[in-house]
C-alpha positions in Angstrom: 0.0 0.0 0.0 1.3 3.4 -1.0 2.1 5.7 2.0 4.0 8.9 2.7 7.4 8.9 4.3 7.8 9.7 8.0 9.5 13.0 7.0 6.3 14.1 5.3 4.0 13.4 8.3 3.4 16.1 10.9 1.7 14.3 13.8 -1.0 16.2 15.9 -1.1 14.8 19.4 -4.6 16.2 20.1 -7.5 18.0 18.4 -8.3 19.7 21.7 -8.7 23.4 20.8 -7.3 24.3 24.2 -4.3 22.1 23.9 -0.7 23.2 23.2 0.0 24.7 19.8 3.4 23.2 19.2 2.1 20.5 16.9 0.9 23.2 14.5 4.3 25.1 14.1 4.9 23.3 10.8 2.1 25.6 9.5 4.3 28.7 9.9 5.9 28.0 6.5 2.6 27.2 4.9 0.9 30.3 6.1 3.7 32.8 5.5 2.3 36.2 4.9 -1.0 35.1 3.4 -4.0 37.3 4.1 -6.6 34.5 3.7 -6.1 31.0 5.0 -8.9 28.7 4.1 -9.7 25.6 6.2 -11.6 22.9 4.4 -13.8 20.0 5.3 -15.1 16.9 3.5 -18.5 16.9 5.3 -20.5 19.3 7.4 -21.5 18.8 11.0 -18.4 16.7 11.9 -17.1 17.0 15.5 -13.4 16.5 14.8 -13.5 19.0 11.9 -15.2 21.7 14.1 -12.5 21.1 16.8 -9.8 21.3 14.1 -11.2 24.6 12.9 -11.3 26.0 16.4 -7.7 24.9 17.1 -6.4 26.2 13.8 -8.2 29.5 14.3 -6.7 29.9 17.7 -3.2 29.2 16.3 -3.7 31.7 13.4 -5.0 34.4 15.8 -2.4 33.9 18.5 0.7 33.1 16.5 0.0 35.1 13.2 -2.3 37.9 14.1 -5.4 36.9 12.1 -8.3 39.2 13.1 -11.4 37.6 11.5 -13.0 34.2 11.2 -15.4 33.9 8.3 -17.4 30.7 7.7 -19.7 29.1 5.1 -23.0 30.6 6.5 -25.4 33.3 5.5 -23.8 36.8 5.4 -26.9 38.6 6.5 -27.8 36.3 9.3 -24.2 36.1 10.5 -24.3 39.7 11.9 -26.2 38.3 14.9 -23.2 36.2 15.8 -20.8 39.0 14.9 -22.6 41.3 17.4 -22.6 38.6 20.1 -18.8 38.0 19.7 -18.2 41.8 19.8 -20.5 42.6 22.8 -21.5 39.4 24.6 -25.0 40.9 24.8 -28.0 38.6 24.5 -28.2 34.8 24.2 -25.5 32.9 22.4 -28.0 30.1 21.8 -30.4 32.5 20.1 -27.5 34.0 18.0 -26.4 30.6 16.9 -29.9 29.4 16.1 -30.8 32.5 14.0 -27.4 33.7 12.9 -25.8 30.5 11.6 -27.6 29.0 8.6 -28.0 25.6 7.0 -28.0 23.9 10.4 -24.3 24.7 10.8 -24.9 26.4 14.2 -26.5 23.5 16.0 -23.4 22.0 17.6 -21.6 22.3 20.9 -18.2 22.3 19.2 -19.1 25.6 17.4 -20.4 27.1 20.7 -16.9 26.5 22.2 -15.3 28.1 19.2 -17.5 31.2 19.5 -17.0 31.5 23.2 -13.3 31.5 22.6 -13.7 34.2 20.1 -15.8 36.3 22.5 -13.0 35.9 25.1 -10.6 37.3 22.6 -12.8 40.1 21.2 -12.1 42.6 19.8 -9.0 41.0 18.4 -11.0 38.6 16.2 -14.4 39.1 14.5 -17.0 36.7 13.1 -18.6 36.8 9.6 -20.7 34.7 7.3 -19.6 34.5 3.6 -22.3 32.4 2.0 -25.9 33.0 0.7 -28.5 33.2 3.5 -31.8 31.5 3.9 -30.1 28.1 3.6 -29.4 29.1 -0.1 -33.1 29.0 -0.9 -35.1 31.7 1.0 -34.8 35.4 0.0 -36.5 36.7 3.1 -33.7 37.1 5.6 -31.6 39.3 3.2 -34.6 40.9 1.5 -36.0 42.0 4.9 -32.6 43.4 5.9 -32.5 45.5 2.8 -36.1 46.7 3.3 -35.3 47.7 6.9 -32.3 49.7 5.7 -34.3 51.5 3.0 -36.8 52.6 5.7 -34.0 54.8 7.0 -32.0 55.6 3.9 -35.0 56.1 1.4 -38.1 56.7 3.6 -40.2 57.8 0.7 -39.6 54.6 -1.2 -42.1 51.7 -1.0 -40.9 48.3 -2.0 -43.3 46.6 -4.4 -45.3 44.3 -2.1 -45.4 41.7 -4.9 -41.7 41.0 -4.4 -42.1 39.9 -0.8 -45.3 38.0 -1.5 -43.6 36.0 -4.2 -40.5 35.4 -2.1 -42.7 34.2 0.8 -44.3 31.6 -1.4 -41.0 29.5 -1.4 -39.5 30.7 1.9 -38.2 28.0 4.2 -37.6 28.0 8.0 -34.5 25.7 7.9 -32.5 23.5 5.7 -34.7 20.6 6.6 -37.4 22.2 4.3 -35.2 22.7 1.2 -37.1 20.2 -0.9 -40.4 22.0 -0.2 -38.9 25.4 -0.9 -37.4 24.3 -4.2 -40.7 22.6 -5.2 -42.7 25.7 -4.3 -40.3 27.9 -6.4 -40.7 25.5 -9.3 -44.5 25.7 -9.1 -44.5 29.5 -9.5 -45.9 30.7 -12.7 -43.1 31.7 -15.2 -44.4 35.3 -15.2 -44.2 35.5 -11.4 -40.6 34.2 -11.5 -39.8 36.8 -14.2 -41.5 39.6 -12.3 -39.5 38.7 -9.2 -36.2 38.8 -11.1 -37.1 42.1 -12.8 -38.2 43.7 -9.6 -34.9 42.7 -7.8 -32.9 44.1 -10.7 -34.8 47.4 -10.4 -34.2 47.4 -6.6 -30.5 46.7 -7.1 -30.2 49.6 -9.6 -31.9 52.0 -7.2 -29.7 51.1 -4.3 -26.4 51.2 -6.2 -27.3 54.5 -8.0 -28.2 56.4 -4.8 -25.2 55.6 -2.7 -24.3 59.2 -1.9 -27.8 60.0 -0.7 -28.1 56.8 1.3 -24.7 57.2 3.0 -25.5 60.8 4.0 -28.6 59.5 5.8 -27.0 56.4 7.3 -23.3 55.4 7.1 -20.8 53.9 4.7 -20.7 50.7 6.7 -24.5 50.3 6.8 -24.8 51.0 3.1 -22.1 48.5 2.1 -23.5 45.8 4.4 -26.9 46.3 2.7 -25.4 46.2 -0.7 -23.9 42.8 0.1 -27.3 41.5 1.4 -28.9 42.7 -1.7 -26.3 40.9 -3.8 -27.3 37.8 -1.8 -30.9 38.2 -2.7 -30.2 38.6 -6.4 -27.8 35.6 -6.4 -30.3 33.3 -4.7 -33.0 34.3 -7.1 -30.7 33.7 -10.2 -29.5 30.5 -8.7 -33.0 29.2 -8.3 -33.6 30.0 -11.9 -30.7 27.8 -12.8 -31.9 25.0 -10.6 -35.4 24.8 -12.1 -33.7 24.4 -15.5 -31.6 21.5 -14.0 -28.4 23.6 -14.0 -26.8 22.7 -10.7 -23.4 23.9 -12.0 -24.9 27.4 -12.7 -26.1 27.7 -9.1 -22.7 26.7 -7.7 -20.9 29.0 -10.0 -22.8 32.2 -9.1 -23.0 31.2 -5.4 -19.2 30.9 -5.2 -18.7 34.1 -7.2 -20.8 36.0 -4.6 -19.0 34.4 -1.7 -15.7 35.5 -3.3 -16.9 39.1 -3.5 -17.9 38.9 0.2 -14.4 37.7 1.2 -12.9 40.5 -0.8 -15.1 43.0 1.0 -14.0 41.6 4.3 -10.4 42.2 3.3 -11.1 45.9 3.3 -12.1 45.6 6.9 -9.5 43.1 8.2 -5.8 42.4 7.7 -5.9 38.6 7.8 -8.9 36.2 7.6 -9.4 32.6 8.6 -12.0 31.1 6.1 -13.9 28.0 7.0 -15.9 26.2 4.3 -16.2 22.9 2.5 -13.2 21.6 0.5 -15.2 22.0 -2.7 -15.6 25.7 -2.1 -12.0 26.5 -0.9 -10.0 24.4 -3.3 -7.9 26.5 -5.7 -8.6 24.2 -8.7 -11.8 23.6 -10.8 -14.3 21.2 -9.2 -16.3 18.4 -10.6 -19.8 17.9 -9.2 -21.2 14.4 -8.5 -22.9 12.9 -11.5 -21.6 15.5 -13.9 -22.1 14.3 -17.5 -19.1 14.0 -19.7 -18.3 17.2 -21.6 -19.8 19.5 -18.9 -17.1 22.0 -17.8 -16.0 21.9 -14.1 -17.2 24.4 -11.6 -15.1 27.5 -10.7 -15.1 27.4 -6.9 -14.5 30.3 -4.5 -11.0 29.1 -3.8 -10.0 29.3 -7.5 -11.4 32.8 -7.7 -9.6 33.9 -4.5 -6.3 32.4 -5.8 -6.7 34.3 -9.0 -7.2 37.6 -7.1 -4.9 37.2 -4.2 -2.1 34.9 -5.5 0.2 33.9 -2.7 -2.0 35.8 -0.3 -4.4 32.9 -0.5 -3.5 29.6 1.2 -5.7 26.4 1.4 -5.6 23.7 4.0 -7.7 20.7 2.8 -9.1 18.0 5.1 -9.4 14.3 4.5 -11.2 11.7 6.6 -10.7 8.0 7.5 -13.8 6.2 8.8 -16.6 6.8 11.2 -19.6 8.9 10.3 -20.4 11.5 7.6 -23.3 13.7 6.6 -26.4 11.7 5.5 -26.7 11.9 1.7 -30.1 10.4 1.3 -33.7 11.7 1.8 -33.5 10.5 5.5 -31.6 13.7 6.2 -34.7 15.8 5.8 -36.5 13.5 8.4 -33.7 14.2 11.0 -31.3 11.3 10.4 -28.2 13.5 9.9 -25.4 11.0 9.8 -24.5 7.7 8.0 -21.6 5.3 8.3 -18.3 6.2 6.6 -16.2 3.3 5.4 -12.4 3.3 5.1 -11.4 5.2 2.0 -10.2 3.8 -1.3 -6.5 3.2 -1.3 -6.0 5.1 -4.6 -7.7 8.3 -3.2 -6.1 11.2 -1.4 -8.0 10.0 1.7 -6.6 6.5 1.3 -3.0 7.7 0.9 -3.3 9.8 4.0 -5.0 7.0 6.0 -2.2 4.6 5.1 0.5 7.1 6.2 -0.2 7.5 9.9 -2.7 6.3 12.5 -3.5 9.5 14.3 -4.4 13.0 13.2 -1.6 14.6 11.2 -0.8 17.3 8.6 1.2 17.4 5.4 2.9 20.5 3.8 2.3 19.8 0.1 4.7 22.5 -0.9 7.7 21.2 1.0 7.6 17.4 0.5 10.5 15.2 -0.4 10.5 14.5 -4.2 9.3 10.9 -3.7 6.3 12.0 -1.6 5.5 14.8 -4.1 5.3 12.0 -6.7 3.0 9.9 -4.6 0.6 12.8 -4.0 0.9 13.9 -7.6 -0.3 10.4 -8.7 -3.6 10.8 -6.8 -6.5 11.9 -8.9 -9.5 11.7 -6.6 -10.7 12.8 -3.1 -13.7 11.7 -1.1 -16.3 14.3 -0.3 -18.7 12.6 2.1 -19.0 9.2 0.5 -18.5 10.3 -3.1 -15.2 10.3 -4.9 -14.6 13.3 -7.1 -11.7 14.1 -9.6 -9.1 16.3 -7.9 -5.4 17.1 -8.2 -4.3 17.6 -4.6 -1.1 19.5 -5.5 -3.2 21.9 -7.5 -6.1 22.2 -5.0 -4.3 22.6 -1.7 -1.2 23.9 0.0 -1.5 21.6 2.9 -3.7 18.7 4.0 -4.8 17.6 7.5 -6.1 14.0 7.9 -8.7 13.0 10.5 -8.5 9.2 11.0 -11.8 8.7 12.7 -14.7 11.1 12.6 -18.2 11.3 14.1 -21.3 13.6 14.0 -21.0 16.7 16.1 -22.9 17.0 19.4 -26.3 18.8 19.2 -26.4 21.9 21.4 -29.7 21.7 23.2 -29.8 25.4 24.0 -29.5 26.3 20.3 -32.1 23.7 19.4 -34.5 25.2 22.0 -34.0 28.6 20.3 -34.6 27.2 16.8 -37.7 27.1 14.6 -40.1 24.2 15.3 -39.0 22.9 11.9 -35.6 22.1 13.5 -36.8 21.2 17.0 -39.1 18.4 15.9 -36.2 16.6 14.2 -34.4 16.4 17.6 -37.2 15.1 19.7 
């Protein structure tokens, strides 16, 4: 079985975020002077990955002066968590329930991460970089834009038909994504077109009246609203792609908007830790599961950031051994969140990593001995969840961390108690 040399393996004695940081010192060369360090994951809601992110964030903040943590969650909703980290006011459970989208905020491991950030505020801030409303509902961001316009443009009245149409396919949580997509698909074509046209008019109004709006509010409030409006327009256009069966189109514009958000954050912060799925942060084109031959690969956020930032963008991918992963079948929407994860194929990146060391460890892909570079270079696939996708590790990542055994994260009962009934009933 092919495995990496001992020289390539950087063992990590613990994933405890409060543990010593000495095991991560090999990352000093990887990070360098980069302004954005992205931390991937192969599956959402995994305990060990959340612990790893917490520990790596602590290392990057304490050792390298990073001053923001941004993750794959709704930009608009994320300001609830941002404000809690800054002030400590209100309930963290409420902030996590309403401010972290797509069920990504339901876990005790994330609570520990946010509590650590609060203890280190104001040296580190929290942001969401993704589309809100679990990437289906327009309402969270549309309502934020409407609330801003009540101050910035008090004589303007939003066409009520826009919100009425958006309400028709709004969802309370990611558990209701199938119903939301079905409801959007059932809209009359003229209603979908009217929604898109109305949002285009709204976008033109907000962008063209910047000076007036800033005089009545502030530059910061205006720019935040503009990003929320960009989310609304992107979700709407993404749904138009999905009803035509164009999953690639949705992913492409979603990651384009997330890239813009990260760039916007770079005007506010010196150095950013970016947490998202491997498929979003990789710096090479991505192939979606089931993509027919001849269909071009997706252009993920990581490839866009690498194009814009060059060496200022660094990616740490994550592989997994065995244990549990996110449920990929319809049972997910009934509340069965995890499924068994078998040992990886030997010819995959996960298999190569699993054969190389028994415990958690990292690999600096840019400073490998030649024989190890050849071994990694021969790999042509990585496992995301249970599916194997085409990927060139040397082109996608600067470093990789392997988690030999993984399990589902621990539900946070306080967050669940603050969540919508659509979420609570799945945890009864």
